[in-house]
C-alpha positions in Angstrom: -26.6 -54.8 -1.0 -24.3 -52.5 -3.0 -22.5 -49.7 -1.2 -24.0 -46.3 -1.6 -22.0 -43.9 -3.7 -22.9 -41.1 -1.2 -20.9 -43.0 1.5 -17.7 -42.9 -0.5 -14.8 -41.4 1.4 -12.6 -38.9 -0.5 -9.1 -38.4 0.7 -8.2 -34.7 0.8 -4.6 -35.6 0.0 -5.8 -36.3 -3.6 -7.2 -32.9 -4.2 -5.3 -30.9 -6.7 -2.9 -28.1 -5.6 -3.1 -24.6 -6.8 -1.9 -24.4 -10.4 1.6 -23.0 -10.2 1.4 -22.0 -13.9 -0.7 -19.0 -12.9 1.9 -17.9 -10.5 4.6 -18.4 -13.0 2.6 -16.4 -15.5 2.4 -13.5 -13.1 6.2 -13.6 -12.7 6.5 -13.5 -16.5 4.1 -10.6 -16.9 5.9 -8.5 -14.3 9.2 -9.2 -16.0 7.8 -8.3 -19.4 6.5 -5.0 -18.0 9.8 -4.3 -16.4 11.3 -4.6 -19.9 8.6 -2.5 -21.5 8.2 0.6 -19.3 10.8 3.2 -18.2 9.7 3.5 -14.6 8.5 1.1 -11.9 6.9 2.4 -8.7 6.2 0.8 -5.3 2.8 2.0 -4.1 0.6 1.5 -1.0 -3.1 2.0 -0.6 -4.8 3.8 2.3 -8.2 2.3 2.9 -8.3 -0.4 0.3 -11.4 -0.5 -1.8 -11.6 -2.7 -4.9 -13.8 -0.4 -6.9 -11.5 2.6 -6.5 -8.4 0.6 -7.5 -10.2 -0.6 -10.6 -11.0 3.0 -11.4 -7.3 3.9 -11.2 -6.4 0.9 -13.3 -8.9 1.9 -16.0 -7.8 5.5 -16.0 -4.2 4.4 -16.6 -4.9 1.4 -18.9 -3.3 3.0 -21.9 -0.2 4.4 -20.1 0.6 2.0 -17.3 0.2 -1.5 -15.8 -0.7 -2.2 -12.2 0.1 -5.4 -10.2 -1.3 -5.8 -6.8 -0.7 -9.4 -5.8 1.1 -11.2 -3.0 4.4 -9.5 -2.3 6.4 -12.8 -2.4 5.4 -13.3 -6.1 6.1 -9.8 -7.1 9.5 -9.7 -5.3 10.5 -13.0 -7.0 9.6 -11.6 -10.4 11.8 -8.5 -9.8 14.6 -10.5 -8.1 15.5 -10.3 -4.4 19.3 -10.0 -4.8 21.8 -8.5 -7.3 22.4 -12.0 -8.6 18.7 -12.8 -9.2 17.3 -9.4 -10.2 15.6 -9.2 -13.6 17.2 -5.9 -14.4 19.8 -3.7 -12.8 18.6 -2.2 -9.5 15.2 -4.1 -9.3 16.2 -6.0 -6.2 16.3 -2.7 -4.3 12.6 -2.2 -5.3 11.7 -5.8 -4.4 12.8 -5.4 -0.8 10.2 -2.6 -0.3 7.3 -4.9 -1.2 5.8 -5.4 2.2 2.2 -5.5 3.4 -0.4 -4.1 1.1 2.0 -2.8 -1.6 1.9 -3.1 -5.3 3.8 -2.3 -8.5 3.0 0.4 -11.0 4.8 0.4 -14.4 4.7 3.4 -16.7 6.8 5.6 -19.0 4.8 8.7 -18.1 6.7 11.7 -16.8 7.6 11.2 -13.1 6.6 14.7 -12.0 3.1 14.4 -13.6 2.7 10.9 -12.3 3.3 12.0 -8.7 1.0 15.0 -9.2 -1.8 12.8 -10.5 -1.6 10.4 -7.5 -1.4 13.3 -5.0 -4.6 14.6 -6.4 -6.5 11.4 -6.7 -8.6 10.7 -3.6 -11.9 8.9 -3.2 -14.1 9.2 -0.1 -15.8 6.0 1.1 -17.7 4.4 3.9 -15.8 3.2 7.0 -15.7 -0.5 7.9 -15.6 -2.4 11.1 -12.4 -1.6 13.0 -11.8 1.8 11.2 -11.4 4.9 13.4 -14.2 7.5 13.5 -12.9 10.9 12.3 -15.8 12.9 14.0 -18.7 12.6 16.4 -22.0 11.6 14.8 -25.2 12.2 16.9 -28.8 11.7 15.8 -31.3 14.0 17.5 -34.8 13.1 18.7 -37.2 13.1 15.8 -37.3 11.7 12.3 -34.1 9.9 11.3 -32.5 11.6 8.4 -29.7 10.7 6.1 -26.8 13.1 5.9 -27.7 14.4 2.5 -28.4 17.9 1.1 -31.3 18.3 1.5 -31.8 15.7 4.3 -33.7 12.6 3.4 -35.8 10.6 5.9 -35.8 6.8 5.9 -38.8 4.8 4.6 -41.1 2.9 7.0 -39.7 -0.5 5.9 -36.2 0.5 7.3 -37.5 0.7 10.8 -36.7 -2.9 11.8 -33.2 -2.6 10.5 -32.6 0.6 12.3 -33.9 -1.0 15.5 -31.5 -3.9 15.0 -28.6 -1.4 14.9 -29.5 -0.1 18.4 -31.8 2.8 17.6 -34.9 3.4 19.7 -37.5 4.2 17.2 -41.2 4.4 16.6 -43.1 5.0 13.4 -44.7 8.4 13.3 -46.8 9.0 10.1 -44.8 6.2 8.5 -41.4 7.7 9.3 -38.9 6.0 11.6 -38.5 8.5 14.5 -36.0 8.5 17.4 -37.6 8.7 20.8 -34.2 9.7 22.4 -30.9 11.1 21.2 -28.6 8.5 19.8 -24.8 8.7 19.6 -23.7 6.8 16.5 -20.0 7.2 17.2 -17.4 9.4 18.9 -14.3 10.8 17.3 -11.2 8.5 17.5 -13.4 5.6 18.5 -12.8 2.2 16.8 -16.1 1.4 14.9 -18.1 -1.8 15.6 -19.9 -3.6 12.8 -23.2 -2.0 13.9 -21.7 1.5 13.9 -20.1 1.0 10.5 -23.4 -0.3 9.0 -25.4 2.6 10.5 -23.0 5.2 9.2 -23.3 3.7 5.7 -27.1 3.8 5.9 -26.8 7.5 7.0 -24.5 8.1 4.0 -21.7 9.3 6.3 -18.3 8.7 4.7 -15.3 8.7 7.0 -12.4 7.2 5.1 -10.5 8.2 2.0 -9.0 5.8 -0.6 -5.6 7.0 -1.7 -2.6 5.6 -3.6 0.8 6.7 -2.3 3.9 6.2 -4.3 6.9 5.4 -2.1 9.8 4.7 -4.5 10.6 4.8 -8.2 12.9 2.6 -10.2 14.6 4.2 -13.3 15.2 1.7 -16.1 18.0 3.7 -17.7 20.1 4.0 -14.6 18.9 1.2 -12.3 18.6 3.8 -9.5 15.9 4.0 -6.9 14.4 7.4 -6.2 12.9 7.7 -2.7 9.5 9.5 -2.9 8.4 8.8 0.7 10.3 7.4 3.7 9.7 3.7 4.2 8.9 4.4 7.8 5.6 5.8 6.7 4.5 2.6 5.1 2.1 0.2 6.8 4.2 -2.9 7.4 1.6 -5.3 8.7 -1.2 -4.8 6.2 -2.5 -8.1 4.8 -1.8 -9.0 1.2 -2.8 -12.6 1.0 -6.3 -11.9 -0.5 -5.2 -9.5 -3.2 -5.1 -10.1 -6.9 -3.2 -8.4 -9.7 -6.2 -6.3 -10.5 -6.5 -5.1 -6.9 -9.4 -7.0 -5.6 -10.3 -9.8 -3.3 -10.1 -13.1 -5.2 -13.7 -13.8 -4.5 -14.8 -10.5 -6.1 -12.9 -10.5 -9.3 -14.0 -12.9 -12.0 -10.6 -13.5 -13.4 -8.1 -16.2 -12.5 -7.2 -16.9 -8.9 -4.9 -14.3 -7.4 -1.7 -14.7 -9.3 0.6 -15.1 -6.4 3.3 -17.4 -5.1 3.7 -18.7 -1.6 6.4 -17.5 0.8 
């Protein structure tokens, strides 16, 4: 009796490795942009959200280029020493690429660039592990979203609200609390249930913001300090980020264009 093809053993050692050409292409793109634009900035994001970073990228698409990949790739592209730097002074920018940092290339006037990023803020919903910025308490009675005017939940939301820890009953088809419920307390680390409930209640507790920390000047090769490095988040993960600022599973372009450490 012939062997079943389904029983065939496949050696994992034969699977193809990540295509290094994509990583090399990112290095090439960064170097081309270092040659094209007058300034390069190191930026870091507070409360990373893909949609908001895409918004920033779209707003600047005519006047800048943003790279938000793995730091090792971007640093290699700039050069990590005076001997390997792509242009004068870039190695001093490369050493600041730590954690969730990115590169922003532009020829736009520095003062106006800083002013734009200082003004750009986008509120969003907290996620698991974020810190609550205020107390949120739901009183006895119909459960209402934090809108103006307040909006009650439909009857079909009652099971989900119960699953998130609320003691409810349907009163005239409206999910209603039978006792006061504390959703969260200020300075408390949020659980997944709390974060989900806050989102359902339309309570936004975090703010997406891009902070510029240092600027490289192509004419002089000098680095201008904009914020002290001590303020940067050093241990933020960067392994799932792509050049376009999203998780590799969420952006339909090539895999995140990065190079291993």
